[in-house]
C-alpha positions, -999 to +999 in steps of 0.1 A: -661+024+589-695+026+572-687+059+557-654+045+543-673+016+528-698+039+511-669+061+498-651+030+484-683+018+467-687+053+451-652+053+438-657+018+423-689+029+405-670+060+390-641+038+378-666+013+363-684+040+345-652+055+331-640+021+319-673+015+303-671+049+285-635+044+273-642+010+259-675+016+242-660+020+207-638-010+212-669-031+223-688-019+192-659-031+170-655-064+189-692-071+186-691-064+148-660-085+142-669-115+165-702-123+148-737-120+160-757-146+181-784-142+155-761-158+129-759-127+107-727-120+087-711-090+103-694-064+082-671-039+101-669-007+080-642+019+088-647+053+072-636+089+073-669+107+067-676+133+094-705+158+100-733+158+075-714+132+054-714+108+082-751+113+087-757+106+050-735+075+052-753+061+083-786+066+065-774+043+037-761+017+062-793+017+082-814+013+051-792-016+040-794-034+073-832-030+075-835-046+041-811-075+047-819-100+075-787-120+071-762-091+072-753-064+097-730-036+086-715-015+114-700+018+103-674+034+126-658+068+120-620+066+123-610+103+118-594+117+086-582+095+058-546+097+072-557+089+107-578+060+095-548+046+076-526+049+107-551+029+127-554+003+099-516-003+100-519-016+135-545-043+126-541-050+089-539-087+081-554-097+115-589-107+125-593-072+140-590-055+107-622-040+093-640-059+066-643-027+045-619+002+046-626+036+030-593+051+017-587+083-003-576+080-039-539+087-033-538+058-009-545+033-038-509+022-044-503+020-007-533-003-001-523-026-030-487-028-017-499-039+018-509-073+005-538-073+030-567-065+006-589-087-015-594-071-049-632-068-056-624-082-091-628-117-075-665-111-069-670-092-102-657-123-120-676-148-098-710-131-104-702-118-139-710-084-124-714-057-151-690-029-142-699-010-173-728+004-152-701+023-133-688+057-145-657+047-164-638+079-156-643+070-119-637+033-118-606+036-140-586+052-112-590+021-090-583-004-118-547-015-124-537-037-154-574-046-159-580-056-123-605-037-102-590-034-067-616-014-049-651-001-055-653+037-061-676+054-036-674+091-028-660+108-059-653+144-067-633+166-091-621+202-091-641+230-107-639+267-112-663+286-089-670+322-095-691+352-082-717+360-109-725+393-093-689+404-094-688+394-130-717+417-138-701+446-118-669+442-138-686+442-171-681+404-177-707+379-189-718+360-158-728+331-181-694+328-197-666+317-173-630+318-185-619+285-201-583+293-209-554+309-190-555+341-210-592+344-204-587+337-167-560+364-164-580+390-183-611+383-162-591+384-130-576+418-139-611+432-144-624+417-112-595+429-090-603+460-070-590+475-037-612+450-018-612+420-041-588+397-058-596+381-091-585+345-085-571+320-060-560+284-057-556+266-024-521+256-017-529+219-021-512+194-043-545+180-056-552+211-076-518+211-091-521+175-102-554+182-118-542+213-137-513+192-150-535+163-160-561+184-178-533+193-202-523+157-206-493+159-183-481+130-161-470+131-124-445+103-124-428+080-149-438+044-157-469+058-174-479+074-141-469+044-122-494+022-140-470+002-161-444-006-135-431+009-103-426+047-106-390+057-100-390+094-109-414+124-107-419+142-140-443+170-130-416+196-137-426+192-173-440+219-196-475+212-182-463+217-146-444+248-155-474+262-172-493+260-139-466+276-118-460+303-144-497+312-142-497+314-104-464+333-104-476+359-130-510+365-114-495+369-079-469+393-093-496+415-110-517+415-078-547+396-092-540+363-073-549+358-036-527+335-014-554+315+003-530+293+023-538+256+030-571+258+048-602+250+029-625+269+052-604+300+050-605+299+012-642+294+010-648+322+036-627+345+015-649+338-015-682+342+004-670+375+019-661+389-016-624+388-010-619+367-041-641+365-072-629+331-087-613+301-072-609+263-076-629+240-053-641+204-051-673+196-069-685+181-036-685+216-021-706+233-049-741+229-033-729+242+001-712+272-016-744+281-035-765+278-003-742+299+018-731+327-005-748+361-005-746+363-043-752+341-073-726+314-078-714+301-111-695+269-118-673+260-148-646+237-160-609+239-151-591+264-174-563+252-196-534+270-213-542+286-247-541+263-277-542+232-254-565+203-260-585+197-229-581+162-216-603+163-185-600+157-148-587+130-124-612+116-100-607+125-064-624+113-032-622+077-020-631+041-026-640+010-006-614-018+000-621-054+012-598-070+038-582-103+027-582-115+064-620-114+066-637-148+064-654-158+031-689-151+045-679-116+057-663-109+023-694-120+005-715-098+028-692-069+022-695-074-016-733-075-013-732-042+006-710-027-021-734-039-048-762-022-029-743+011-027-739+011-065-776+008-073-791+039-091-815+048-064-789+046-036-764+066-057-791+092-065-797+099-029-760+099-021-754+124-049-782+147-037-773+144+000-736+149-004-727+165-037-704+136-046-708+121-081-729+090-086-707+062-095-736+047-114-747+073-141-782+058-142-787+076-109-789+109-128-821+097-144-838+093-110-865+119-102-848+131-070-817+141-090-837+158-118-854+179-091-821+187-075-805+198-108-835+220-116-828+238-084-790+236-087-781+235-124-745+241-114-743+205-102-748+193-138-718+213-149-696+192-126-710+160-140-706+172-176-669+180-170-664+144-158-684+128-186-663+148-212-630+136-197-609+115-220-597+081-207-560+086-208-530+078-186-530+114-174-566+115-164-565+080-149-542+094-122-508+085-108-500+055-085-472+060-060-470+049-024-455+082-012-483+104-027-492+123+005-455+132+009-452+142-027-482+165-024-465+183+005-434+188-017-456+205-043-473+226-016-439+238-004-430+247-040-463+266-045-457+286-014-422+295-025-436+313-055-450+339-031-415+345-019-402+352-054-390+317-064-385+309-100-413+286-112-391+261-130-366+260-101-393+255-075-407+226-095-373+210-100-367+211-063-401+195-056-393+168-081-359+161-066-374+158-031-401+135-044-375+113-061-357+110-028-389+098-011-395+073-039-360+060-036-363+056+002-396+038-002-382+015-028-354+004-005-378-002+024-402-023+002-373-041-015-384-029-050 
């Protein structure tokens, strides 16, 4: 009997420990959302930053909490952007919703349509906050009809990355990267050997969108969905066909490498010398420089010959405020956002992560100047953004089915490697995207 009692107590302890472990994250969230006994305003912050990015983010949160006695920000990782949005769907509009939600740029229209967010414009107006201190080509994406819906945070754009050593070996000027399609094709031909391809683009819709926008092309009608609900995709235009024709021609002549859809595989192919040029995110530049066995060059996105360069669309994510949060929590969330936008905070964020500073004054901070001296390639990414023209094309498209539309483009890109006609492949992607737009419009009643 005594042995049985001891055994039952042991099982009880194990069950208690398992329950404690399984509910630890839930307890953290409950504590953050229910308020603190100390009377602090609690801000629950859901994010999608993992690895070194999460470390850098937690550093900012800890520094803010240490300098604000009346506010406590609790940052909780929720998986990828898609996974985090799925979790948000279950609590949006309730008291369990996070005070701040980090969402990727293509989720902008979706977040607005939920009706569960408080546009930060409210606090901008109440405090007469000067948004001109923000980088216009970043904040423009998250502004619709003059209203700022969210605060830009981690921002990046695509750039051309190339192997300077390979350029020298091929008789090319390592300080002069190709800026046009013809220059790109000529350089790729010289760089292609038995063991090396000249150029590659990840099969990812974002790069296609950027290559269309840099020419001034739109993704959907309704002025990219910014002057009314988009009803049709228009990326099978001349600008879109230019991009597909380039990929098709280079793949056919053997200078283009099919990198698939995995970022790590593409970067590994570059670092191993499998490809000499490729497109990547500006946020990945520093890591690529540090981990490549050769000198790395960075340049602007190439454009078709005789095309006026428009610039790039901002990528990355922004911070959204929940409308269900109490006024005190919203005010605390806004104070945290203001803190994040200060020059010194943005300077450290830029240096630690490679993301752009949303406040350009950060680039005058000593820590950034020292970083740029060591990594001059980072300044190239900033210059490309600064030179971007504020147009409907570079402001980016707004559609609720953006992730689905991107997959249609990916399917079309991959069909090029099977011999598909560029125009027909794009037409099919547009037709499928239009169907998705129609289904979404019926669901939402628009």
